[in-house]
N, C-alpha and C positions, 0 to 999 in steps of 0.2 A: 206792588210786590206781593208775591204769595207768601204764605207762612213758611214754606220750605225754603224759599230763597232767603228770607229774613233769618231763619235759623242758621243756614249755611254762612251767611255774612257774619252773624254774631259769633259763630264758632271760629271762623277763619280770623276774625279780628282778635278774638281772645287768644288764639294760638300764636299770633305774631306780635301782640302787644308786649312791650318791654315790662318787666316786673321791677318795681321799685322796692328795695329792701332797706329797712332802717338799720343802721349800724348800732348795735347795742352799746358800744363804748362811746357813742356820740349822741346819746339820747337827749342831751342838753344843748342842742344846737338849734337856734331859733332865727327866723327871718322876720323882717318887718321892724317897725319901730314901737309897737305896742308894748308898754311896760309889763314885765312878768309879775305875777302875784308873788308876795313874799314866800309863800309855801313852796312854790316852784323853785325859787332861788335857793331856799334852804335845802331842798332835795338835791339840786345840782351841786351845791357846795359839799354835801355829804358824799356824793358820788365822786367828785374830784378829789376830796380828801382820801377816800378809800383807794383811789387809783395811785395817789402819791405814796400811800403806805405800801401797796402791792409792788410798786416799782422801786421801793427802797429809798425814796427821796424824803420820806418821813418815817420816824421810828414807829414801830408797831403799837407803842403806848397810845398813839393818837387814834387808834381804831374806835375806841369807845367814847371819844370826846364829841359832844354835840355842839352846834352853834350857840354862842352866848349872846351875840347881838347881830342883828341884821338891820342895816340902815341904808338910806340913799345919801350919797355925798356928791359934791361937785368935783368931778374928775377932770383930767386934762382935756377930754373931748366932750364934756357935758356931764349930765347926771349918770351916776354909776351906783351899783349895789356894792356895799362893803359888808362882808360876813366875817365875824371874828369867832375863833375857837380858843378857849383858854384851858391849858393843862396846868393845874395848880401843883402838880407833882414834878414838873419839869426841873431837871437838875441845872440846866443852863437858863437862868432867869431872862436872858436876852431872847430866848426862844420859848418863852412861856405862852405867848399869844401868837396864833397863826391867823393871818389876814388873807382873805380871798376877795378878789374884785371881779365883778361881772358887769357887762353892759346892762342898760336898763331893760332890754328885752330878755336878758338872761344868759348871754354867752360869756364864757370864762375869758378873763383878761390876764390875770396874774395871781400868784400867791407869794407871800413873803412874811417875814417876822418883824418888819419895820412899820407896816401900816401905811407906807407911802407908795 
């Protein structure tokens, strides 16, 4: 192949190649089975919490709350991450601690106030 043919092939391939764009709202979506580092899970939990606040599912008071504990637990389908946030100023003591659950690779499973 000549250089001109190679350049044309490269340009035509680049023009027709599909572009993959990451969804900024879904930046914590992982494939595979490799366990995510604790720092990644913490960041994903903060993103998820912020989304819950923005959508009105959590009170705005949760905005400044950081994770208090991050641990791996035995979940229904194997090991999971459990992230806890504690709001010491919560009026409803039954909703003082928010729990979030993630798969070991870091995908969100659920959030609740029961820890179950």
